[in-house]
Residue frames as qw, qx, qy, qz and C-alpha x, y, z in Angstrom:
[[0.492, 0.180, 0.458, 0.718, -11.38, -37.67, 28.00],
 [0.041, 0.795, 0.444, 0.412, -14.15, -35.11, 27.57],
 [0.449, -0.854, -0.136, 0.227, -13.00, -33.33, 30.75],
 [0.591, -0.312, 0.275, 0.691, -9.43, -32.87, 29.39],
 [0.311, 0.450, 0.484, 0.683, -10.69, -31.28, 26.14],
 [0.190, -0.890, -0.358, -0.210, -12.92, -28.84, 28.02],
 [0.582, -0.689, -0.019, 0.431, -10.02, -27.92, 30.29],
 [0.481, -0.275, 0.375, 0.743, -7.62, -27.01, 27.43],
 [0.363, 0.646, 0.581, 0.336, -10.10, -25.71, 24.85],
 [0.026, -0.985, -0.138, 0.104, -10.03, -22.03, 25.98],
 [0.428, -0.656, 0.410, 0.467, -6.22, -22.00, 25.94],
 [0.522, 0.125, 0.674, 0.507, -6.13, -23.51, 22.44],
 [0.252, 0.828, 0.468, 0.175, -8.68, -21.02, 21.12],
 [0.180, -0.950, 0.066, 0.249, -6.71, -18.08, 22.54],
 [0.515, -0.407, 0.545, 0.521, -3.45, -19.40, 21.07],
 [0.462, 0.411, 0.648, 0.445, -4.97, -19.77, 17.60],
 [0.090, 0.944, 0.315, 0.040, -6.49, -16.26, 17.81],
 [0.339, -0.826, 0.230, 0.388, -3.18, -14.71, 18.88],
 [0.523, -0.138, 0.629, 0.558, -1.24, -16.37, 16.05],
 [0.354, 0.639, 0.602, 0.322, -3.87, -15.28, 13.53],
 [0.054, -0.979, -0.155, 0.123, -3.84, -11.67, 14.74],
 [0.413, -0.673, 0.387, 0.476, -0.05, -11.42, 14.65],
 [0.508, 0.068, 0.673, 0.533, 0.26, -12.94, 11.19],
 [0.277, 0.777, 0.511, 0.241, -2.42, -10.70, 9.65],
 [0.175, -0.950, 0.009, 0.258, -0.86, -7.58, 11.18],
 [0.476, -0.451, 0.524, 0.543, 2.55, -8.48, 9.77],
 [0.456, 0.373, 0.671, 0.451, 1.06, -9.07, 6.31],
 [0.114, 0.931, 0.345, 0.035, -0.70, -5.67, 6.36],
 [0.302, -0.840, 0.222, 0.393, 2.50, -3.85, 7.34],
 [0.507, -0.169, 0.640, 0.552, 4.49, -5.57, 4.58],
 [0.369, 0.631, 0.615, 0.296, 1.81, -4.72, 2.01],
 [0.021, -0.977, -0.155, 0.144, 1.86, -1.03, 2.97],
 [0.386, -0.668, 0.410, 0.487, 5.65, -0.80, 2.68],
 [0.499, 0.056, 0.709, 0.495, 5.74, -2.52, -0.69],
 [0.307, 0.743, 0.578, 0.142, 3.04, -0.29, -2.15],
 [0.072, -0.929, -0.020, 0.363, 4.79, 3.11, -1.72],
 [0.684, 0.231, 0.311, 0.618, 6.70, 4.45, -4.74],
 [0.148, -0.383, 0.058, 0.910, 7.94, 7.83, -5.93],
 [0.423, 0.740, 0.516, -0.085, 5.34, 9.79, -7.87],
 [0.387, -0.121, 0.355, 0.843, 6.49, 11.68, -10.96],
 [0.338, 0.686, 0.159, -0.625, 5.03, 14.70, -12.75],
 [0.653, 0.363, 0.568, 0.345, 4.33, 13.88, -16.37],
 [0.144, -0.416, 0.190, 0.878, 5.84, 16.63, -18.57],
 [0.568, 0.647, 0.219, -0.459, 3.78, 18.24, -21.32],
 [0.464, 0.683, -0.510, -0.241, 6.67, 17.64, -23.74],
 [0.994, -0.083, 0.017, -0.066, 7.33, 13.88, -24.17],
 [0.702, 0.469, -0.340, 0.413, 11.06, 14.47, -24.78],
 [0.148, -0.665, 0.441, -0.584, 11.52, 15.95, -21.29],
 [0.370, 0.016, -0.880, 0.297, 12.24, 13.81, -18.24],
 [0.542, -0.659, -0.462, -0.242, 9.60, 13.16, -15.59],
 [0.047, 0.542, -0.449, 0.708, 10.14, 15.10, -12.37],
 [0.460, -0.274, -0.804, 0.257, 9.89, 13.32, -9.00],
 [0.292, -0.608, -0.053, -0.736, 7.43, 14.89, -6.55],
 [0.445, -0.405, 0.579, -0.549, 6.19, 12.85, -3.56],
 [0.073, -0.074, 0.994, -0.025, 5.43, 9.27, -2.51],
 [0.678, 0.041, -0.128, -0.723, 2.28, 7.60, -3.76],
 [0.607, -0.099, 0.759, -0.213, 0.67, 4.18, -3.52],
 [0.187, 0.153, -0.805, -0.541, 0.26, 1.56, -6.22],
 [0.052, 0.353, 0.914, -0.194, -2.88, 0.27, -4.44],
 [0.138, -0.372, -0.441, -0.805, -6.01, 1.62, -6.14],
 [0.073, -0.401, -0.710, 0.574, -8.10, 3.30, -3.46],
 [0.193, 0.767, 0.585, 0.180, -9.97, 5.52, -5.94],
 [0.117, -0.966, -0.020, 0.231, -8.10, 8.74, -5.00],
 [0.741, 0.522, -0.057, 0.418, -5.44, 9.74, -7.53],
 [0.611, -0.487, -0.069, 0.620, -2.15, 10.92, -6.06],
 [0.312, 0.883, 0.140, 0.322, -1.38, 14.56, -6.79],
 [0.431, 0.385, -0.324, 0.749, 1.43, 17.03, -6.09],
 [0.088, -0.260, 0.460, -0.845, 1.26, 17.91, -2.39],
 [0.043, -0.331, -0.932, 0.144, -1.77, 15.59, -2.08],
 [0.244, 0.305, 0.153, -0.908, -3.98, 18.53, -3.11],
 [0.507, 0.470, 0.715, -0.104, -7.39, 17.53, -4.50],
 [0.500, 0.832, 0.235, -0.048, -7.59, 18.49, -8.17],
 [0.211, -0.803, 0.424, 0.362, -3.83, 19.11, -8.32],
 [0.453, 0.585, -0.613, -0.276, -1.32, 17.86, -10.87],
 [0.977, -0.121, 0.056, -0.165, -1.59, 14.04, -11.06],
 [0.188, -0.661, 0.723, 0.077, 1.46, 11.88, -10.37],
 [0.907, 0.283, -0.223, -0.217, 2.55, 8.76, -12.21],
 [0.819, -0.382, 0.389, 0.181, 4.86, 5.77, -11.72],
 [0.162, 0.727, -0.566, -0.353, 8.14, 5.81, -13.64],
 [0.906, 0.125, 0.405, 0.015, 8.41, 2.92, -16.10],
 [0.722, 0.281, 0.236, 0.586, 11.76, 3.01, -17.88],
 [0.249, -0.058, 0.016, 0.967, 11.99, 6.61, -19.09],
 [0.284, -0.421, -0.427, -0.748, 8.24, 7.26, -19.20],
 [0.115, 0.111, 0.713, -0.683, 5.75, 8.03, -16.45],
 [0.400, -0.110, -0.530, -0.739, 2.40, 6.71, -17.59],
 [0.465, -0.340, -0.817, 0.019, 0.95, 4.46, -14.84],
 [0.357, -0.693, -0.062, -0.623, -1.48, 6.29, -12.53],
 [0.360, 0.030, -0.751, 0.552, -0.73, 6.29, -8.80],
 [0.467, -0.676, -0.480, -0.307, -2.99, 6.69, -5.80],
 [0.204, -0.728, 0.320, -0.571, -2.91, 8.61, -2.56],
 [0.423, 0.103, -0.840, 0.323, -1.31, 6.65, 0.29]]
């Protein structure tokens, strides 16, 4: 009995590792796709509409998304109804 387990143990370990690697990669790819949204420029006049600029991420990585991804540039926000108030982050 002990001989049979030793014989198949490396194959079982490799199969579990391969399944784990494939499932975690698929989850990461799905997360990245779901996190990208259009970034909008918040107008100085609240009665004006927000203007779409470029794609940003909803995942907080500490770097705010800006127009053209320029550091210190105009920040971009997520559109919520007719307002753009939620901060977005650089993808």
